[in-house]
Z-matrix of the N, CA and C atoms (Angstrom, degrees):
N
C 1 1.435
C 2 1.526 1 108.82
N 3 1.327 2 117.18 1 142.96
C 4 1.442 3 123.33 2 179.72
C 5 1.538 4 108.67 3 -69.25
N 6 1.332 5 116.29 4 129.41
C 7 1.463 6 120.97 5 -178.53
C 8 1.516 7 111.87 6 -58.65
N 9 1.331 8 116.98 7 -39.16
C 10 1.444 9 120.09 8 -177.37
C 11 1.531 10 112.45 9 -69.60
N 12 1.314 11 116.42 10 -25.16
C 13 1.463 12 119.91 11 -178.92
C 14 1.509 13 111.59 12 -83.59
N 15 1.339 14 118.11 13 -22.26
C 16 1.444 15 119.41 14 -179.72
C 17 1.519 16 110.41 15 -81.16
N 18 1.294 17 116.72 16 168.73
C 19 1.461 18 120.97 17 -178.66
C 20 1.518 19 109.88 18 -66.52
N 21 1.334 20 114.79 19 147.07
C 22 1.459 21 120.62 20 178.16
C 23 1.514 22 110.70 21 -64.56
N 24 1.310 23 118.34 22 143.92
C 25 1.469 24 119.76 23 179.15
C 26 1.526 25 109.66 24 -63.13
N 27 1.330 26 115.50 25 140.59
C 28 1.454 27 120.87 26 178.41
C 29 1.527 28 108.38 27 -78.83
N 30 1.294 29 115.51 28 133.32
C 31 1.459 30 119.70 29 174.69
C 32 1.515 31 107.71 30 -130.09
N 33 1.282 32 116.28 31 134.80
C 34 1.448 33 122.75 32 -179.72
C 35 1.528 34 108.97 33 -108.79
N 36 1.321 35 117.84 34 142.10
C 37 1.456 36 118.19 35 176.41
C 38 1.539 37 109.36 36 -62.96
N 39 1.321 38 117.79 37 145.86
C 40 1.456 39 120.50 38 -179.76
C 41 1.525 40 112.31 39 -62.25
N 42 1.320 41 117.90 40 -30.75
C 43 1.463 42 123.45 41 177.83
C 44 1.531 43 107.70 42 -140.29
N 45 1.312 44 118.52 43 151.51
C 46 1.458 45 119.41 44 178.60
C 47 1.525 46 114.55 45 -60.62
N 48 1.339 47 117.37 46 -25.20
C 49 1.478 48 119.33 47 -178.61
C 50 1.525 49 112.48 48 -89.13
N 51 1.307 50 117.70 49 6.58
C 52 1.459 51 121.40 50 176.47
C 53 1.520 52 109.64 51 -84.99
N 54 1.331 53 116.55 52 153.15
C 55 1.474 54 122.08 53 178.98
C 56 1.510 55 108.51 54 -128.44
N 57 1.329 56 115.21 55 162.87
C 58 1.442 57 119.47 56 174.61
C 59 1.527 58 107.99 57 -73.72
N 60 1.340 59 115.28 58 121.24
C 61 1.466 60 120.12 59 -177.77
C 62 1.533 61 111.46 60 -107.89
N 63 1.306 62 116.74 61 -3.80
C 64 1.448 63 120.75 62 178.87
C 65 1.514 64 110.18 63 170.33
N 66 1.300 65 116.25 64 -177.42
C 67 1.442 66 121.92 65 179.91
C 68 1.516 67 109.77 66 -132.78
N 69 1.324 68 115.20 67 145.56
C 70 1.445 69 121.77 68 177.71
C 71 1.513 70 106.62 69 -116.37
N 72 1.311 71 118.17 70 131.96
C 73 1.450 72 121.19 71 177.41
C 74 1.519 73 108.57 72 -85.13
N 75 1.311 74 116.01 73 120.13
C 76 1.454 75 120.74 74 -179.18
C 77 1.523 76 108.81 75 -135.45
N 78 1.312 77 116.83 76 115.17
C 79 1.464 78 122.05 77 178.84
C 80 1.529 79 112.51 78 51.39
N 81 1.308 80 116.56 79 40.43
C 82 1.440 81 120.73 80 177.58
C 83 1.515 82 114.38 81 85.59
N 84 1.326 83 117.09 82 -1.32
C 85 1.465 84 121.38 83 179.26
C 86 1.509 85 110.49 84 -103.04
N 87 1.302 86 115.67 85 146.04
C 88 1.462 87 120.96 86 170.83
C 89 1.523 88 107.28 87 -94.51
N 90 1.315 89 116.67 88 101.25
C 91 1.449 90 122.56 89 -176.10
C 92 1.540 91 108.30 90 -93.83
N 93 1.333 92 116.42 91 123.97
C 94 1.474 93 118.00 92 -179.15
C 95 1.532 94 111.76 93 -69.13
N 96 1.333 95 114.61 94 141.99
C 97 1.453 96 121.25 95 174.24
C 98 1.519 97 107.04 96 -106.41
N 99 1.321 98 116.15 97 128.89
C 100 1.452 99 120.17 98 -177.70
C 101 1.506 100 110.85 99 -103.04
N 102 1.319 101 116.30 100 147.67
C 103 1.451 102 121.34 101 178.75
C 104 1.505 103 110.36 102 -168.57
N 105 1.315 104 114.27 103 -171.92
C 106 1.473 105 120.40 104 177.60
C 107 1.511 106 109.09 105 -72.52
N 108 1.325 107 118.37 106 145.33
C 109 1.463 108 119.72 107 173.88
C 110 1.531 109 109.25 108 -57.86
N 111 1.312 110 115.59 109 134.21
C 112 1.467 111 120.42 110 -178.95
C 113 1.521 112 108.96 111 -78.87
N 114 1.339 113 116.86 112 143.18
C 115 1.458 114 118.78 113 171.88
C 116 1.520 115 110.02 114 -61.64
N 117 1.317 116 117.14 115 152.37
C 118 1.448 117 120.61 116 -178.00
C 119 1.521 118 111.89 117 -55.28
N 120 1.320 119 117.10 118 -39.11
C 121 1.460 120 119.01 119 -177.55
C 122 1.511 121 111.47 120 -58.97
N 123 1.344 122 118.38 121 -32.21
C 124 1.454 123 120.82 122 179.60
C 125 1.519 124 111.10 123 -86.96
N 126 1.345 125 117.98 124 -21.72
C 127 1.440 126 120.31 125 -178.11
C 128 1.527 127 113.31 126 -86.50
N 129 1.326 128 117.06 127 -15.53
C 130 1.448 129 120.01 128 -179.98
C 131 1.513 130 112.57 129 -69.36
N 132 1.319 131 117.25 130 143.87
C 133 1.455 132 118.32 131 174.76
C 134 1.527 133 111.35 132 -62.83
N 135 1.323 134 117.25 133 -34.25
C 136 1.468 135 120.25 134 176.83
C 137 1.522 136 108.59 135 -73.52
N 138 1.319 137 117.61 136 150.27
C 139 1.462 138 120.38 137 -176.81
C 140 1.507 139 111.95 138 -61.73
N 141 1.343 140 114.70 139 148.23
C 142 1.460 141 119.86 140 176.40
C 143 1.501 142 109.65 141 -83.27
N 144 1.307 143 115.77 142 175.03
C 145 1.466 144 120.01 143 177.16
C 146 1.517 145 111.10 144 -92.13
N 147 1.322 146 118.19 145 1.74
C 148 1.462 147 120.66 146 179.29
C 149 1.524 148 110.47 147 -60.66
N 150 1.305 149 116.47 148 136.41
C 151 1.464 150 120.09 149 -177.81
C 152 1.513 151 111.52 150 -78.64
N 153 1.295 152 119.05 151 -31.31
C 154 1.458 153 122.40 152 179.67
C 155 1.525 154 108.27 153 -127.40
N 156 1.331 155 118.36 154 123.46
C 157 1.460 156 118.69 155 176.83
C 158 1.514 157 111.47 156 -56.60
N 159 1.321 158 115.59 157 133.88
C 160 1.457 159 120.04 158 177.69
C 161 1.512 160 114.04 159 86.58
N 162 1.310 161 119.22 160 -10.83
C 163 1.472 162 122.44 161 -179.47
C 164 1.515 163 111.93 162 -84.99
N 165 1.320 164 118.88 163 -1.70
C 166 1.452 165 120.38 164 -173.25
C 167 1.530 166 108.40 165 82.75
N 168 1.285 167 115.57 166 -178.53
C 169 1.465 168 119.88 167 -177.88
C 170 1.516 169 109.23 168 -119.43
N 171 1.328 170 117.65 169 109.32
C 172 1.450 171 121.47 170 -175.99
C 173 1.531 172 115.08 171 -85.18
N 174 1.314 173 117.60 172 0.00
C 175 1.458 174 120.05 173 -169.78
C 176 1.534 175 114.60 174 -68.16
N 177 1.299 176 117.57 175 -26.43
C 178 1.464 177 119.95 176 177.66
C 179 1.516 178 110.78 177 -58.37
N 180 1.321 179 116.12 178 -50.34
C 181 1.459 180 121.35 179 179.07
C 182 1.513 181 111.37 180 -68.16
N 183 1.317 182 117.54 181 -41.21
C 184 1.459 183 121.10 182 -179.96
C 185 1.524 184 111.37 183 -62.18
N 186 1.324 185 116.97 184 -36.09
C 187 1.453 186 120.60 185 178.85
C 188 1.524 187 112.39 186 -68.98
N 189 1.325 188 116.19 187 -30.35
C 190 1.459 189 119.99 188 -176.26
C 191 1.521 190 112.38 189 114.11
N 192 1.355 191 115.87 190 15.51
C 193 1.457 192 120.58 191 174.75
C 194 1.517 193 114.37 192 77.94
N 195 1.314 194 113.81 193 -159.77
C 196 1.465 195 122.03 194 -172.93
C 197 1.520 196 112.34 195 -61.99
N 198 1.314 197 117.62 196 -34.45
C 199 1.473 198 120.38 197 -177.46
C 200 1.526 199 110.43 198 -61.19
N 201 1.321 200 116.91 199 -44.09
C 202 1.480 201 119.66 200 -179.11
C 203 1.528 202 110.06 201 -73.34
N 204 1.326 203 117.72 202 -36.82
C 205 1.473 204 119.29 203 178.56
C 206 1.528 205 109.35 204 -63.48
N 207 1.326 206 118.18 205 -40.42
C 208 1.466 207 119.99 206 175.98
C 209 1.522 208 111.47 207 -61.95
N 210 1.328 209 118.18 208 -40.71
C 211 1.460 210 120.86 209 176.52
C 212 1.514 211 111.35 210 -65.44
N 213 1.334 212 116.06 211 -39.74
C 214 1.465 213 121.02 212 179.57
C 215 1.528 214 110.16 213 -60.50
N 216 1.320 215 116.10 214 -45.02
C 217 1.472 216 120.45 215 179.55
C 218 1.529 217 110.32 216 -65.81
N 219 1.322 218 118.34 217 -41.04
C 220 1.468 219 121.07 218 177.90
C 221 1.524 220 110.92 219 -60.79
N 222 1.338 221 117.03 220 -46.34
C 223 1.468 222 120.44 221 179.66
C 224 1.526 223 111.08 222 -66.73
N 225 1.317 224 116.91 223 -39.96
C 226 1.457 225 121.86 224 177.92
C 227 1.537 226 110.76 225 -55.04
N 228 1.316 227 115.93 226 -52.07
C 229 1.474 228 119.14 227 -179.33
C 230 1.514 229 113.32 228 -72.93
N 231 1.341 230 118.69 229 -28.54
C 232 1.451 231 120.79 230 174.10
C 233 1.534 232 110.16 231 -64.41
N 234 1.337 233 116.08 232 -41.18
C 235 1.461 234 120.43 233 176.38
C 236 1.527 235 111.00 234 -66.41
N 237 1.324 236 116.31 235 -39.55
C 238 1.467 237 120.08 236 178.13
C 239 1.529 238 110.45 237 -61.92
N 240 1.323 239 117.02 238 -36.77
C 241 1.450 240 121.19 239 177.32
C 242 1.531 241 113.91 240 -71.24
N 243 1.323 242 116.79 241 -26.70
C 244 1.479 243 119.75 242 -171.75
C 245 1.526 244 115.88 243 -107.01
N 246 1.305 245 118.72 244 -25.10
C 247 1.470 246 119.93 245 -177.21
C 248 1.531 247 111.30 246 -81.96
N 249 1.340 248 117.23 247 126.02
C 250 1.464 249 119.54 248 179.40
C 251 1.526 250 112.63 249 -57.53
N 252 1.341 251 117.29 250 -37.51
C 253 1.473 252 120.12 251 -179.50
C 254 1.527 253 112.95 252 -69.55
N 255 1.329 254 117.82 253 -10.47
C 256 1.468 255 121.30 254 178.35
C 257 1.517 256 112.96 255 -99.96
N 258 1.333 257 117.96 256 2.60
C 259 1.481 258 121.02 257 -176.84
C 260 1.528 259 111.48 258 -58.00
N 261 1.303 260 117.38 259 -38.29
C 262 1.476 261 120.17 260 -179.44
C 263 1.520 262 113.05 261 -64.39
N 264 1.330 263 117.54 262 -42.56
C 265 1.471 264 118.06 263 179.25
C 266 1.522 265 111.05 264 -78.07
N 267 1.330 266 117.82 265 -27.68
C 268 1.460 267 119.32 266 175.86
C 269 1.509 268 109.77 267 -65.33
N 270 1.333 269 118.02 268 -36.42
C 271 1.460 270 122.37 269 179.57
C 272 1.520 271 112.05 270 -65.28
N 273 1.332 272 118.50 271 -19.48
C 274 1.463 273 121.47 272 178.20
C 275 1.526 274 111.77 273 -76.59
N 276 1.310 275 117.11 274 -11.05
C 277 1.471 276 123.34 275 -179.71
C 278 1.529 277 109.21 276 -102.23
N 279 1.303 278 115.88 277 155.64
C 280 1.459 279 120.96 278 174.97
C 281 1.522 280 110.36 279 -73.27
N 282 1.330 281 116.78 280 172.63
C 283 1.463 282 120.01 281 -179.36
C 284 1.534 283 112.89 282 -65.91
N 285 1.322 284 117.79 283 -31.47
C 286 1.456 285 122.70 284 -179.96
C 287 1.530 286 109.15 285 -95.33
N 288 1.330 287 116.51 286 107.63
C 289 1.464 288 120.49 287 -178.26
C 290 1.538 289 113.21 288 -85.01
N 291 1.301 290 118.80 289 -7.63
C 292 1.464 291 120.73 290 -175.77
C 293 1.523 292 113.08 291 -54.26
N 294 1.327 293 120.27 292 -46.72
C 295 1.471 294 118.70 293 -179.13
C 296 1.534 295 113.34 294 -64.46
N 297 1.357 296 117.51 295 -40.24
C 298 1.483 297 118.03 296 -179.13
C 299 1.528 298 110.41 297 -73.36
N 300 1.316 299 117.53 298 -28.83
C 301 1.477 300 119.80 299 175.08
C 302 1.523 301 109.67 300 -62.51
N 303 1.326 302 116.55 301 -46.83
C 304 1.467 303 120.64 302 179.91
C 305 1.524 304 111.29 303 -59.10
N 306 1.324 305 116.41 304 -43.09
C 307 1.466 306 120.38 305 179.31
C 308 1.521 307 110.96 306 -65.46
N 309 1.326 308 117.66 307 -43.49
C 310 1.455 309 120.26 308 179.63
C 311 1.524 310 111.66 309 -64.80
N 312 1.325 311 117.85 310 -38.77
C 313 1.462 312 119.95 311 176.57
C 314 1.516 313 109.79 312 -60.28
N 315 1.322 314 117.37 313 -46.63
C 316 1.471 315 119.88 314 -179.80
C 317 1.525 316 111.53 315 -63.64
N 318 1.330 317 115.93 316 -43.30
C 319 1.448 318 120.64 317 179.95
C 320 1.529 319 111.11 318 -61.82
N 321 1.345 320 116.89 319 -50.91
C 322 1.453 321 120.07 320 -178.30
C 323 1.525 322 112.21 321 -65.62
N 324 1.319 323 117.77 322 -32.25
C 325 1.447 324 121.13 323 176.77
C 326 1.521 325 109.68 324 -59.63
N 327 1.318 326 115.73 325 -48.55
C 328 1.464 327 120.07 326 180.00
C 329 1.520 328 111.29 327 -71.46
N 330 1.313 329 117.48 328 -41.75
C 331 1.475 330 122.97 329 -177.69
C 332 1.516 331 111.60 330 -60.74
N 333 1.326 332 116.35 331 -32.96
C 334 1.457 333 120.34 332 179.67
C 335 1.521 334 113.72 333 -89.98
N 336 1.332 335 117.41 334 3.51
C 337 1.459 336 120.29 335 176.40
C 338 1.508 337 115.13 336 102.47
N 339 1.312 338 117.85 337 10.21
C 340 1.465 339 120.61 338 178.52
C 341 1.523 340 111.24 339 -86.63
N 342 1.317 341 115.95 340 -167.70
C 343 1.470 342 121.23 341 -179.34
C 344 1.523 343 111.96 342 -53.67
N 345 1.323 344 116.40 343 142.72
C 346 1.457 345 122.18 344 -175.50
C 347 1.535 346 111.82 345 -88.42
N 348 1.281 347 115.86 346 62.46
C 349 1.472 348 121.86 347 -179.97
C 350 1.529 349 110.91 348 -79.42
N 351 1.331 350 117.04 349 -41.22
C 352 1.462 351 120.69 350 -177.39
C 353 1.524 352 111.62 351 -56.54
N 354 1.316 353 117.09 352 -56.43
C 355 1.472 354 119.73 353 -175.84
C 356 1.507 355 112.69 354 -67.98
N 357 1.334 356 116.94 355 -29.41
C 358 1.475 357 119.27 356 176.60
C 359 1.518 358 110.78 357 -65.47
N 360 1.340 359 116.41 358 -34.91
C 361 1.466 360 120.44 359 -179.48
C 362 1.522 361 113.11 360 -87.98
N 363 1.346 362 117.07 361 -38.16
C 364 1.461 363 120.90 362 -167.80
C 365 1.521 364 114.77 363 -119.12
N 366 1.325 365 117.53 364 -5.35
C 367 1.465 366 120.51 365 -178.12
C 368 1.520 367 111.41 366 79.46
N 369 1.330 368 115.75 367 -162.03
C 370 1.466 369 120.87 368 179.95
C 371 1.518 370 109.32 369 -62.61
N 372 1.331 371 118.38 370 139.64
C 373 1.474 372 120.83 371 -176.15
C 374 1.517 373 115.37 372 -60.34
N 375 1.327 374 119.65 373 -36.81
C 376 1.462 375 122.91 374 -178.03
C 377 1.536 376 110.25 375 42.96
N 378 1.326 377 115.03 376 54.99
C 379 1.454 378 120.99 377 -174.62
C 380 1.530 379 113.67 378 -57.20
N 381 1.314 380 117.81 379 -44.36
C 382 1.477 381 118.84 380 -179.46
C 383 1.515 382 110.33 381 -62.98
N 384 1.304 383 117.57 382 -46.16
C 385 1.476 384 121.09 383 -177.92
C 386 1.535 385 110.80 384 -62.87
N 387 1.316 386 116.90 385 -42.45
C 388 1.463 387 120.06 386 -178.28
C 389 1.524 388 112.98 387 -68.42
N 390 1.337 389 117.02 388 -23.05
C 391 1.461 390 119.98 389 -179.81
C 392 1.534 391 112.85 390 -99.00
N 393 1.324 392 119.13 391 -1.94
C 394 1.464 393 120.70 392 -178.92
C 395 1.523 394 114.88 393 -58.22
N 396 1.326 395 120.58 394 -32.95
C 397 1.463 396 119.73 395 178.18
C 398 1.518 397 114.59 396 -64.62
N 399 1.327 398 117.39 397 -13.08
C 400 1.457 399 121.92 398 -176.93
C 401 1.524 400 109.71 399 -108.94
N 402 1.332 401 117.87 400 136.74
C 403 1.465 402 119.49 401 176.82
C 404 1.528 403 109.07 402 -73.95
N 405 1.324 404 116.56 403 112.48
C 406 1.447 405 120.72 404 -177.66
C 407 1.525 406 109.16 405 -123.17
N 408 1.310 407 114.12 406 110.20
C 409 1.468 408 121.42 407 177.87
C 410 1.516 409 109.57 408 -120.64
N 411 1.311 410 115.59 409 -161.55
C 412 1.457 411 120.51 410 -177.06
C 413 1.533 412 111.22 411 -62.66
N 414 1.323 413 117.91 412 -39.17
C 415 1.473 414 120.71 413 -178.89
C 416 1.536 415 111.12 414 -64.64
N 417 1.329 416 116.56 415 -41.70
C 418 1.458 417 120.38 416 -179.65
C 419 1.538 418 109.49 417 -69.88
N 420 1.331 419 116.28 418 -41.78
C 421 1.469 420 119.66 419 177.24
C 422 1.539 421 109.37 420 -59.19
N 423 1.332 422 116.00 421 -46.16
C 424 1.468 423 119.74 422 -177.28
C 425 1.524 424 111.80 423 -65.97
N 426 1.328 425 117.94 424 -37.06
C 427 1.469 426 120.70 425 178.42
C 428 1.535 427 109.86 426 -66.61
N 429 1.347 428 116.18 427 -42.15
C 430 1.456 429 120.81 428 177.38
C 431 1.525 430 110.01 429 -60.18
N 432 1.342 431 115.05 430 -46.54
C 433 1.453 432 119.57 431 179.72
C 434 1.524 433 112.29 432 -63.93
N 435 1.318 434 117.06 433 -36.01
C 436 1.484 435 120.47 434 178.11
C 437 1.524 436 110.44 435 -60.86
N 438 1.325 437 116.03 436 -42.31
C 439 1.466 438 119.69 437 178.46
C 440 1.546 439 110.39 438 -68.02
N 441 1.319 440 117.07 439 -43.94
C 442 1.468 441 119.10 440 -177.46
C 443 1.534 442 110.91 441 -69.72
N 444 1.321 443 118.70 442 -42.29
C 445 1.466 444 118.57 443 179.39
C 446 1.515 445 111.09 444 -67.50
N 447 1.307 446 117.20 445 -32.92
C 448 1.479 447 120.25 446 174.70
C 449 1.525 448 110.67 447 -62.02
N 450 1.324 449 116.68 448 -44.11
C 451 1.458 450 120.96 449 178.27
C 452 1.528 451 110.54 450 -64.99
N 453 1.331 452 116.43 451 -43.43
C 454 1.480 453 120.37 452 178.31
C 455 1.512 454 110.55 453 -61.51
N 456 1.341 455 116.84 454 -43.43
C 457 1.474 456 120.44 455 -179.91
C 458 1.538 457 111.49 456 -58.12
N 459 1.318 458 116.19 457 -36.42
C 460 1.461 459 120.68 458 -177.74
C 461 1.519 460 113.44 459 -77.73
N 462 1.348 461 116.16 460 -29.29
C 463 1.477 462 118.64 461 -168.83
C 464 1.521 463 116.30 462 -115.14
N 465 1.329 464 118.55 463 -16.02
C 466 1.456 465 120.94 464 -177.18
C 467 1.526 466 109.16 465 -112.13
N 468 1.313 467 116.62 466 111.29
C 469 1.460 468 121.13 467 -176.95
C 470 1.524 469 111.91 468 -81.81
N 471 1.307 470 118.26 469 -32.27
C 472 1.472 471 122.66 470 -176.29
C 473 1.535 472 109.20 471 -72.35
N 474 1.345 473 117.70 472 113.18
C 475 1.470 474 120.37 473 -176.17
C 476 1.536 475 113.47 474 -62.38
N 477 1.329 476 117.65 475 -36.18
C 478 1.467 477 120.03 476 179.68
C 479 1.522 478 111.12 477 -69.02
N 480 1.307 479 117.44 478 -42.95
C 481 1.457 480 121.08 479 177.47
C 482 1.529 481 110.15 480 -62.45
N 483 1.336 482 116.56 481 -45.18
C 484 1.462 483 120.78 482 179.08
C 485 1.518 484 110.10 483 -59.88
N 486 1.328 485 117.59 484 -43.12
C 487 1.458 486 122.43 485 179.22
C 488 1.531 487 110.96 486 -62.95
N 489 1.329 488 118.39 487 -45.68
C 490 1.458 489 121.88 488 178.46
C 491 1.527 490 110.87 489 -59.85
N 492 1.318 491 116.88 490 -47.08
C 493 1.467 492 121.30 491 -179.84
C 494 1.513 493 110.94 492 -64.85
N 495 1.312 494 117.57 493 -43.05
C 496 1.470 495 120.19 494 179.97
C 497 1.519 496 110.78 495 -60.87
N 498 1.334 497 117.34 496 -45.47
C 499 1.478 498 119.97 497 179.10
C 500 1.532 499 111.01 498 -61.63
N 501 1.325 500 116.38 499 -43.42
C 502 1.466 501 119.63 500 -179.42
C 503 1.533 502 111.03 501 -67.08
N 504 1.333 503 117.40 502 -41.57
C 505 1.476 504 120.01 503 177.22
C 506 1.534 505 110.21 504 -62.26
N 507 1.315 506 117.87 505 -40.23
C 508 1.464 507 120.59 506 -179.77
C 509 1.532 508 110.68 507 -64.13
N 510 1.309 509 117.64 508 -42.40
C 511 1.466 510 120.96 509 178.51
C 512 1.526 511 110.01 510 -62.82
N 513 1.308 512 116.73 511 -42.14
C 514 1.461 513 120.16 512 179.30
C 515 1.520 514 111.07 513 -67.88
N 516 1.340 515 116.92 514 -44.54
C 517 1.474 516 120.89 515 -179.65
C 518 1.537 517 109.82 516 -63.14
N 519 1.306 518 117.69 517 -39.03
C 520 1.455 519 120.12 518 177.83
C 521 1.509 520 112.02 519 -68.60
N 522 1.325 521 116.58 520 -35.28
C 523 1.477 522 122.67 521 177.93
C 524 1.531 523 111.12 522 -61.64
N 525 1.320 524 117.34 523 -32.00
C 526 1.462 525 121.90 524 -176.58
C 527 1.538 526 112.53 525 -78.35
N 528 1.342 527 116.71 526 -17.03
C 529 1.465 528 118.89 527 -179.80
C 530 1.522 529 111.18 528 -53.20
N 531 1.330 530 115.18 529 141.28
C 532 1.466 531 119.69 530 179.46
C 533 1.513 532 112.49 531 -134.36
N 534 1.334 533 116.54 532 18.71
C 535 1.450 534 120.82 533 -179.78
C 536 1.527 535 111.57 534 -80.28
N 537 1.320 536 115.26 535 159.62
C 538 1.445 537 119.21 536 177.72
C 539 1.523 538 109.20 537 -63.33
N 540 1.300 539 116.58 538 132.71
C 541 1.450 540 122.02 539 -179.23
C 542 1.528 541 113.72 540 95.79
N 543 1.340 542 117.68 541 -9.18
C 544 1.464 543 117.89 542 177.17
C 545 1.520 544 108.25 543 -71.46
N 546 1.290 545 116.48 544 166.45
C 547 1.479 546 120.56 545 -179.08
C 548 1.529 547 111.60 546 -63.56
N 549 1.320 548 117.61 547 -12.56
C 550 1.470 549 121.47 548 -179.68
C 551 1.526 550 111.95 549 -107.46
N 552 1.323 551 117.40 550 11.10
C 553 1.455 552 121.37 551 -178.88
C 554 1.522 553 109.83 552 -74.08
N 555 1.307 554 116.90 553 107.10
C 556 1.469 555 122.34 554 -178.29
C 557 1.519 556 112.42 555 -80.58
N 558 1.345 557 117.48 556 -12.17
C 559 1.453 558 120.20 557 -176.90
C 560 1.527 559 112.20 558 -83.87
N 561 1.322 560 116.99 559 -14.73
C 562 1.474 561 118.05 560 -177.44
C 563 1.499 562 112.29 561 -91.31
N 564 1.323 563 118.85 562 -1.76
C 565 1.463 564 121.47 563 -177.71
C 566 1.501 565 111.70 564 -93.20
């Protein structure tokens, strides 16, 4: 009998708390690979801030945990409210920033290696898809980065940590761009 015509082999996760983390092609079959759920920072298409692949992400603890992430988000949005060059991205938000602040705190907590509250509540971030309704080009990316780097400058004393986070934020911010001519522009191909 042809292997492809027969039923796929049954595979059970080794533990109930394991998830499918990928697939392996074996003799024409897509065999699920089970493992621990990946932190959001590792699951994002944009690079994580982890310094060594597979070592986890130590930045949550290095930053000072949730208290510093909450301060970072507060400063980020305060800068967005006050910087003239951020007026365009501020206009993309509603008048009440409290809900988006809460979401960003949860996202950054998980993204930096902290507790996985964001994905437990909201699933995979799908950052590009969630930002598609907004026109995001180089100017919007740069305004967002200006606010975030300003907040980092105020709150992160360690220059290496600040540099790692800035590079990772820039990669993520650039990944979210959806303007014509961006590296993700599907209309130019």
